[in-house]
mmCIF file of the N, C-alpha and C atoms, coordinates in Angstrom:
data_MODEL
# 
_entry.id   MODEL 
# 
loop_
_atom_site.group_PDB 
_atom_site.id 
_atom_site.type_symbol 
_atom_site.label_atom_id 
_atom_site.label_alt_id 
_atom_site.label_comp_id 
_atom_site.label_asym_id 
_atom_site.label_entity_id 
_atom_site.label_seq_id 
_atom_site.pdbx_PDB_ins_code 
_atom_site.Cartn_x 
_atom_site.Cartn_y 
_atom_site.Cartn_z 
_atom_site.occupancy 
_atom_site.B_iso_or_equiv 
_atom_site.pdbx_formal_charge 
_atom_site.auth_seq_id 
_atom_site.auth_comp_id 
_atom_site.auth_asym_id 
_atom_site.auth_atom_id 
_atom_site.pdbx_PDB_model_num 
ATOM 1   N N  . MET A 1 1  ? 16.372  3.922  12.880  1.00 0.00 ? 1  MET A N  1 
ATOM 2   C CA . MET A 1 1  ? 15.007  3.083  12.771  1.00 0.00 ? 1  MET A CA 1 
ATOM 3   C C  . MET A 1 1  ? 14.972  3.009  11.325  1.00 0.00 ? 1  MET A C  1 
ATOM 4   N N  . LYS A 1 2  ? 14.747  2.001  10.694  1.00 0.00 ? 2  LYS A N  1 
ATOM 5   C CA . LYS A 1 2  ? 14.168  1.915  9.387   1.00 0.00 ? 2  LYS A CA 1 
ATOM 6   C C  . LYS A 1 2  ? 13.033  2.442  8.969   1.00 0.00 ? 2  LYS A C  1 
ATOM 7   N N  . LYS A 1 3  ? 12.900  3.008  7.857   1.00 0.00 ? 3  LYS A N  1 
ATOM 8   C CA . LYS A 1 3  ? 11.409  3.389  7.427   1.00 0.00 ? 3  LYS A CA 1 
ATOM 9   C C  . LYS A 1 3  ? 11.220  2.918  5.929   1.00 0.00 ? 3  LYS A C  1 
ATOM 10  N N  . VAL A 1 4  ? 9.808   2.734  5.810   1.00 0.00 ? 4  VAL A N  1 
ATOM 11  C CA . VAL A 1 4  ? 9.259   1.942  4.463   1.00 0.00 ? 4  VAL A CA 1 
ATOM 12  C C  . VAL A 1 4  ? 8.139   2.983  4.313   1.00 0.00 ? 4  VAL A C  1 
ATOM 13  N N  . TYR A 1 5  ? 7.919   3.345  3.003   1.00 0.00 ? 5  TYR A N  1 
ATOM 14  C CA . TYR A 1 5  ? 6.886   3.857  2.399   1.00 0.00 ? 5  TYR A CA 1 
ATOM 15  C C  . TYR A 1 5  ? 5.801   2.930  1.986   1.00 0.00 ? 5  TYR A C  1 
ATOM 16  N N  . PHE A 1 6  ? 4.518   2.670  2.370   1.00 0.00 ? 6  PHE A N  1 
ATOM 17  C CA . PHE A 1 6  ? 3.867   1.640  2.211   1.00 0.00 ? 6  PHE A CA 1 
ATOM 18  C C  . PHE A 1 6  ? 2.664   1.982  1.435   1.00 0.00 ? 6  PHE A C  1 
ATOM 19  N N  . TYR A 1 7  ? 2.626   1.430  0.116   1.00 0.00 ? 7  TYR A N  1 
ATOM 20  C CA . TYR A 1 7  ? 1.727   1.910  -1.033  1.00 0.00 ? 7  TYR A CA 1 
ATOM 21  C C  . TYR A 1 7  ? 0.668   0.587  -1.268  1.00 0.00 ? 7  TYR A C  1 
ATOM 22  N N  . ALA A 1 8  ? -0.497  0.861  -0.668  1.00 0.00 ? 8  ALA A N  1 
ATOM 23  C CA . ALA A 1 8  ? -1.417  -0.349 -0.819  1.00 0.00 ? 8  ALA A CA 1 
ATOM 24  C C  . ALA A 1 8  ? -1.904  -0.706 -2.185  1.00 0.00 ? 8  ALA A C  1 
ATOM 25  N N  . THR A 1 9  ? -1.817  0.219  -3.068  1.00 0.00 ? 9  THR A N  1 
ATOM 26  C CA . THR A 1 9  ? -2.397  -0.125 -4.690  1.00 0.00 ? 9  THR A CA 1 
ATOM 27  C C  . THR A 1 9  ? -3.849  -0.218 -4.398  1.00 0.00 ? 9  THR A C  1 
ATOM 28  N N  . CYS A 1 10 ? -4.575  -0.143 -5.483  1.00 0.00 ? 10 CYS A N  1 
ATOM 29  C CA . CYS A 1 10 ? -6.183  -0.187 -5.644  1.00 0.00 ? 10 CYS A CA 1 
ATOM 30  C C  . CYS A 1 10 ? -6.681  -1.543 -5.031  1.00 0.00 ? 10 CYS A C  1 
ATOM 31  N N  . LEU A 1 11 ? -6.178  -2.350 -5.248  1.00 0.00 ? 11 LEU A N  1 
ATOM 32  C CA . LEU A 1 11 ? -6.839  -3.517 -4.712  1.00 0.00 ? 11 LEU A CA 1 
ATOM 33  C C  . LEU A 1 11 ? -6.408  -3.836 -3.162  1.00 0.00 ? 11 LEU A C  1 
ATOM 34  N N  . GLY A 1 12 ? -5.476  -3.274 -2.921  1.00 0.00 ? 12 GLY A N  1 
ATOM 35  C CA . GLY A 1 12 ? -5.144  -3.176 -1.212  1.00 0.00 ? 12 GLY A CA 1 
ATOM 36  C C  . GLY A 1 12 ? -6.360  -2.307 -0.556  1.00 0.00 ? 12 GLY A C  1 
ATOM 37  N N  . SER A 1 13 ? -6.481  -1.287 -1.378  1.00 0.00 ? 13 SER A N  1 
ATOM 38  C CA . SER A 1 13 ? -7.171  -0.264 -0.499  1.00 0.00 ? 13 SER A CA 1 
ATOM 39  C C  . SER A 1 13 ? -8.816  -0.426 -0.499  1.00 0.00 ? 13 SER A C  1 
ATOM 40  N N  . THR A 1 14 ? -8.992  -1.445 -1.707  1.00 0.00 ? 14 THR A N  1 
ATOM 41  C CA . THR A 1 14 ? -10.561 -1.620 -1.890  1.00 0.00 ? 14 THR A CA 1 
ATOM 42  C C  . THR A 1 14 ? -10.995 -3.118 -1.352  1.00 0.00 ? 14 THR A C  1 
ATOM 43  N N  . ALA A 1 15 ? -10.189 -4.036 -1.948  1.00 0.00 ? 15 ALA A N  1 
ATOM 44  C CA . ALA A 1 15 ? -10.591 -5.567 -1.657  1.00 0.00 ? 15 ALA A CA 1 
ATOM 45  C C  . ALA A 1 15 ? -9.942  -6.056 -0.333  1.00 0.00 ? 15 ALA A C  1 
ATOM 46  N N  . MET A 1 16 ? -8.605  -5.550 -0.032  1.00 0.00 ? 16 MET A N  1 
ATOM 47  C CA . MET A 1 16 ? -7.832  -6.330 0.853   1.00 0.00 ? 16 MET A CA 1 
ATOM 48  C C  . MET A 1 16 ? -7.301  -5.444 2.045   1.00 0.00 ? 16 MET A C  1 
ATOM 49  N N  . GLN A 1 17 ? -8.372  -4.514 2.688   1.00 0.00 ? 17 GLN A N  1 
ATOM 50  C CA . GLN A 1 17 ? -7.938  -3.505 3.672   1.00 0.00 ? 17 GLN A CA 1 
ATOM 51  C C  . GLN A 1 17 ? -7.335  -4.469 4.595   1.00 0.00 ? 17 GLN A C  1 
ATOM 52  N N  . GLN A 1 18 ? -7.973  -5.590 5.267   1.00 0.00 ? 18 GLN A N  1 
ATOM 53  C CA . GLN A 1 18 ? -7.348  -6.218 6.389   1.00 0.00 ? 18 GLN A CA 1 
ATOM 54  C C  . GLN A 1 18 ? -5.930  -6.630 6.162   1.00 0.00 ? 18 GLN A C  1 
ATOM 55  N N  . SER A 1 19 ? -5.601  -6.957 4.947   1.00 0.00 ? 19 SER A N  1 
ATOM 56  C CA . SER A 1 19 ? -4.211  -7.606 4.743   1.00 0.00 ? 19 SER A CA 1 
ATOM 57  C C  . SER A 1 19 ? -3.458  -6.321 4.828   1.00 0.00 ? 19 SER A C  1 
ATOM 58  N N  . VAL A 1 20 ? -3.675  -5.174 4.316   1.00 0.00 ? 20 VAL A N  1 
ATOM 59  C CA . VAL A 1 20 ? -2.989  -3.849 4.161   1.00 0.00 ? 20 VAL A CA 1 
ATOM 60  C C  . VAL A 1 20 ? -2.481  -3.631 5.952   1.00 0.00 ? 20 VAL A C  1 
ATOM 61  N N  . LEU A 1 21 ? -3.768  -3.770 6.641   1.00 0.00 ? 21 LEU A N  1 
ATOM 62  C CA . LEU A 1 21 ? -3.621  -3.230 8.017   1.00 0.00 ? 21 LEU A CA 1 
ATOM 63  C C  . LEU A 1 21 ? -2.757  -4.210 8.876   1.00 0.00 ? 21 LEU A C  1 
ATOM 64  N N  . ASN A 1 22 ? -2.800  -5.834 8.391   1.00 0.00 ? 22 ASN A N  1 
ATOM 65  C CA . ASN A 1 22 ? -2.239  -6.774 9.107   1.00 0.00 ? 22 ASN A CA 1 
ATOM 66  C C  . ASN A 1 22 ? -0.414  -6.505 8.560   1.00 0.00 ? 22 ASN A C  1 
ATOM 67  N N  . ALA A 1 23 ? -0.375  -6.124 7.408   1.00 0.00 ? 23 ALA A N  1 
ATOM 68  C CA . ALA A 1 23 ? 1.191   -5.874 7.141   1.00 0.00 ? 23 ALA A CA 1 
ATOM 69  C C  . ALA A 1 23 ? 1.718   -4.831 7.824   1.00 0.00 ? 23 ALA A C  1 
ATOM 70  N N  . ILE A 1 24 ? 0.902   -3.440 7.870   1.00 0.00 ? 24 ILE A N  1 
ATOM 71  C CA . ILE A 1 24 ? 1.699   -2.558 8.582   1.00 0.00 ? 24 ILE A CA 1 
ATOM 72  C C  . ILE A 1 24 ? 1.744   -2.853 10.064  1.00 0.00 ? 24 ILE A C  1 
ATOM 73  N N  . LYS A 1 25 ? 0.861   -3.654 10.723  1.00 0.00 ? 25 LYS A N  1 
ATOM 74  C CA . LYS A 1 25 ? 1.088   -4.034 11.980  1.00 0.00 ? 25 LYS A CA 1 
ATOM 75  C C  . LYS A 1 25 ? 2.201   -4.733 12.261  1.00 0.00 ? 25 LYS A C  1 
ATOM 76  N N  . LEU A 1 26 ? 2.671   -5.755 11.198  1.00 0.00 ? 26 LEU A N  1 
ATOM 77  C CA . LEU A 1 26 ? 3.661   -6.484 11.262  1.00 0.00 ? 26 LEU A CA 1 
ATOM 78  C C  . LEU A 1 26 ? 5.188   -5.666 11.292  1.00 0.00 ? 26 LEU A C  1 
ATOM 79  N N  . LEU A 1 27 ? 5.085   -4.936 10.204  1.00 0.00 ? 27 LEU A N  1 
ATOM 80  C CA . LEU A 1 27 ? 6.196   -3.915 10.127  1.00 0.00 ? 27 LEU A CA 1 
ATOM 81  C C  . LEU A 1 27 ? 6.509   -3.198 11.290  1.00 0.00 ? 27 LEU A C  1 
ATOM 82  N N  . ARG A 1 28 ? 5.672   -2.602 11.650  1.00 0.00 ? 28 ARG A N  1 
ATOM 83  C CA . ARG A 1 28 ? 5.738   -1.769 13.014  1.00 0.00 ? 28 ARG A CA 1 
ATOM 84  C C  . ARG A 1 28 ? 6.028   -2.677 14.253  1.00 0.00 ? 28 ARG A C  1 
ATOM 85  N N  . ARG A 1 29 ? 5.607   -3.778 14.377  1.00 0.00 ? 29 ARG A N  1 
ATOM 86  C CA . ARG A 1 29 ? 6.082   -4.730 15.310  1.00 0.00 ? 29 ARG A CA 1 
ATOM 87  C C  . ARG A 1 29 ? 7.332   -5.211 15.229  1.00 0.00 ? 29 ARG A C  1 
ATOM 88  N N  . GLU A 1 30 ? 8.181   -5.200 14.209  1.00 0.00 ? 30 GLU A N  1 
ATOM 89  C CA . GLU A 1 30 ? 9.660   -5.317 13.830  1.00 0.00 ? 30 GLU A CA 1 
ATOM 90  C C  . GLU A 1 30 ? 10.337  -4.179 13.835  1.00 0.00 ? 30 GLU A C  1 
ATOM 91  N N  . GLY A 1 31 ? 9.816   -3.094 14.450  1.00 0.00 ? 31 GLY A N  1 
ATOM 92  C CA . GLY A 1 31 ? 10.412  -1.775 14.797  1.00 0.00 ? 31 GLY A CA 1 
ATOM 93  C C  . GLY A 1 31 ? 10.658  -0.936 13.440  1.00 0.00 ? 31 GLY A C  1 
ATOM 94  N N  . ILE A 1 32 ? 10.235  -1.222 12.350  1.00 0.00 ? 32 ILE A N  1 
ATOM 95  C CA . ILE A 1 32 ? 9.961   -0.373 11.144  1.00 0.00 ? 32 ILE A CA 1 
ATOM 96  C C  . ILE A 1 32 ? 8.912   0.648  11.251  1.00 0.00 ? 32 ILE A C  1 
ATOM 97  N N  . GLU A 1 33 ? 9.504   2.106  11.011  1.00 0.00 ? 33 GLU A N  1 
ATOM 98  C CA . GLU A 1 33 ? 8.540   3.232  10.783  1.00 0.00 ? 33 GLU A CA 1 
ATOM 99  C C  . GLU A 1 33 ? 7.604   3.061  9.384   1.00 0.00 ? 33 GLU A C  1 
ATOM 100 N N  . VAL A 1 34 ? 6.424   2.880  9.469   1.00 0.00 ? 34 VAL A N  1 
ATOM 101 C CA . VAL A 1 34 ? 5.767   2.792  8.346   1.00 0.00 ? 34 VAL A CA 1 
ATOM 102 C C  . VAL A 1 34 ? 5.109   4.264  7.752   1.00 0.00 ? 34 VAL A C  1 
ATOM 103 N N  . ILE A 1 35 ? 5.287   4.565  6.583   1.00 0.00 ? 35 ILE A N  1 
ATOM 104 C CA . ILE A 1 35 ? 4.837   5.807  6.133   1.00 0.00 ? 35 ILE A CA 1 
ATOM 105 C C  . ILE A 1 35 ? 3.679   5.454  5.237   1.00 0.00 ? 35 ILE A C  1 
ATOM 106 N N  . PHE A 1 36 ? 2.479   5.699  5.632   1.00 0.00 ? 36 PHE A N  1 
ATOM 107 C CA . PHE A 1 36 ? 1.306   5.421  4.814   1.00 0.00 ? 36 PHE A CA 1 
ATOM 108 C C  . PHE A 1 36 ? 0.309   6.766  4.912   1.00 0.00 ? 36 PHE A C  1 
ATOM 109 N N  . LYS A 1 37 ? 0.270   7.173  3.466   1.00 0.00 ? 37 LYS A N  1 
ATOM 110 C CA . LYS A 1 37 ? -0.604  8.399  3.163   1.00 0.00 ? 37 LYS A CA 1 
ATOM 111 C C  . LYS A 1 37 ? -1.890  7.717  2.982   1.00 0.00 ? 37 LYS A C  1 
ATOM 112 N N  . LYS A 1 38 ? -2.845  8.494  3.770   1.00 0.00 ? 38 LYS A N  1 
ATOM 113 C CA . LYS A 1 38 ? -4.302  7.926  3.699   1.00 0.00 ? 38 LYS A CA 1 
ATOM 114 C C  . LYS A 1 38 ? -4.986  8.499  2.227   1.00 0.00 ? 38 LYS A C  1 
ATOM 115 N N  . ASN A 1 39 ? -4.531  9.350  1.550   1.00 0.00 ? 39 ASN A N  1 
ATOM 116 C CA . ASN A 1 39 ? -4.806  9.779  0.453   1.00 0.00 ? 39 ASN A CA 1 
ATOM 117 C C  . ASN A 1 39 ? -4.272  9.525  -0.791  1.00 0.00 ? 39 ASN A C  1 
ATOM 118 N N  . GLN A 1 40 ? -3.619  8.255  -0.808  1.00 0.00 ? 40 GLN A N  1 
ATOM 119 C CA . GLN A 1 40 ? -3.141  7.845  -1.771  1.00 0.00 ? 40 GLN A CA 1 
ATOM 120 C C  . GLN A 1 40 ? -3.959  7.615  -3.334  1.00 0.00 ? 40 GLN A C  1 
ATOM 121 N N  . THR A 1 41 ? -3.324  7.847  -4.437  1.00 0.00 ? 41 THR A N  1 
ATOM 122 C CA . THR A 1 41 ? -4.331  8.047  -5.529  1.00 0.00 ? 41 THR A CA 1 
ATOM 123 C C  . THR A 1 41 ? -3.612  6.646  -6.467  1.00 0.00 ? 41 THR A C  1 
ATOM 124 N N  . CYS A 1 42 ? -4.497  6.337  -7.185  1.00 0.00 ? 42 CYS A N  1 
ATOM 125 C CA . CYS A 1 42 ? -4.496  5.204  -8.210  1.00 0.00 ? 42 CYS A CA 1 
ATOM 126 C C  . CYS A 1 42 ? -3.084  5.410  -8.808  1.00 0.00 ? 42 CYS A C  1 
ATOM 127 N N  . CYS A 1 43 ? -2.075  4.367  -9.028  1.00 0.00 ? 43 CYS A N  1 
ATOM 128 C CA . CYS A 1 43 ? -1.024  4.262  -9.954  1.00 0.00 ? 43 CYS A CA 1 
ATOM 129 C C  . CYS A 1 43 ? -1.352  4.076  -11.332 1.00 0.00 ? 43 CYS A C  1 
ATOM 130 N N  . ALA A 1 44 ? -2.503  3.902  -11.708 1.00 0.00 ? 44 ALA A N  1 
ATOM 131 C CA . ALA A 1 44 ? -2.830  3.578  -13.021 1.00 0.00 ? 44 ALA A CA 1 
ATOM 132 C C  . ALA A 1 44 ? -2.391  2.354  -13.618 1.00 0.00 ? 44 ALA A C  1 
ATOM 133 N N  . GLN A 1 45 ? -2.127  1.199  -12.890 1.00 0.00 ? 45 GLN A N  1 
ATOM 134 C CA . GLN A 1 45 ? -1.521  -0.097 -13.393 1.00 0.00 ? 45 GLN A CA 1 
ATOM 135 C C  . GLN A 1 45 ? -2.597  -0.651 -14.210 1.00 0.00 ? 45 GLN A C  1 
ATOM 136 N N  . PRO A 1 46 ? -3.772  -0.912 -13.930 1.00 0.00 ? 46 PRO A N  1 
ATOM 137 C CA . PRO A 1 46 ? -4.652  -1.589 -14.652 1.00 0.00 ? 46 PRO A CA 1 
ATOM 138 C C  . PRO A 1 46 ? -4.723  -0.942 -15.927 1.00 0.00 ? 46 PRO A C  1 
ATOM 139 N N  . SER A 1 47 ? -4.797  0.434  -15.952 1.00 0.00 ? 47 SER A N  1 
ATOM 140 C CA . SER A 1 47 ? -5.039  0.974  -17.427 1.00 0.00 ? 47 SER A CA 1 
ATOM 141 C C  . SER A 1 47 ? -3.852  0.708  -18.078 1.00 0.00 ? 47 SER A C  1 
ATOM 142 N N  . PHE A 1 48 ? -2.512  0.514  -17.676 1.00 0.00 ? 48 PHE A N  1 
ATOM 143 C CA . PHE A 1 48 ? -1.392  0.263  -18.242 1.00 0.00 ? 48 PHE A CA 1 
ATOM 144 C C  . PHE A 1 48 ? -1.348  -1.226 -18.789 1.00 0.00 ? 48 PHE A C  1 
ATOM 145 N N  . ASN A 1 49 ? -1.820  -1.919 -17.791 1.00 0.00 ? 49 ASN A N  1 
ATOM 146 C CA . ASN A 1 49 ? -1.765  -3.433 -18.438 1.00 0.00 ? 49 ASN A CA 1 
ATOM 147 C C  . ASN A 1 49 ? -2.752  -3.660 -19.310 1.00 0.00 ? 49 ASN A C  1 
ATOM 148 N N  . SER A 1 50 ? -3.743  -2.730 -19.413 1.00 0.00 ? 50 SER A N  1 
ATOM 149 C CA . SER A 1 50 ? -4.760  -2.938 -20.338 1.00 0.00 ? 50 SER A CA 1 
ATOM 150 C C  . SER A 1 50 ? -4.546  -2.539 -21.857 1.00 0.00 ? 50 SER A C  1 
ATOM 151 N N  . GLY A 1 51 ? -3.250  -1.620 -21.874 1.00 0.00 ? 51 GLY A N  1 
ATOM 152 C CA . GLY A 1 51 ? -2.834  -0.892 -23.065 1.00 0.00 ? 51 GLY A CA 1 
ATOM 153 C C  . GLY A 1 51 ? -2.968  0.482  -23.335 1.00 0.00 ? 51 GLY A C  1 
ATOM 154 N N  . TYR A 1 52 ? -3.634  1.066  -22.309 1.00 0.00 ? 52 TYR A N  1 
ATOM 155 C CA . TYR A 1 52 ? -3.781  2.649  -22.332 1.00 0.00 ? 52 TYR A CA 1 
ATOM 156 C C  . TYR A 1 52 ? -3.025  3.383  -21.806 1.00 0.00 ? 52 TYR A C  1 
ATOM 157 N N  . PHE A 1 53 ? -1.687  3.560  -22.266 1.00 0.00 ? 53 PHE A N  1 
ATOM 158 C CA . PHE A 1 53 ? -0.702  4.180  -21.650 1.00 0.00 ? 53 PHE A CA 1 
ATOM 159 C C  . PHE A 1 53 ? -0.094  5.144  -22.812 1.00 0.00 ? 53 PHE A C  1 
# 
């Protein structure tokens, strides 16, 4: 069985929760094991994009 680690990002975790859930359902339906940690932290991409790195 294939496995994927699903990282939802800040946007997915806050504004697009249903899209994240739908993506996970789709992957599972295709027989892919989805590893999704509920306590994911921010990757800091917004800060990086703003020049704070």
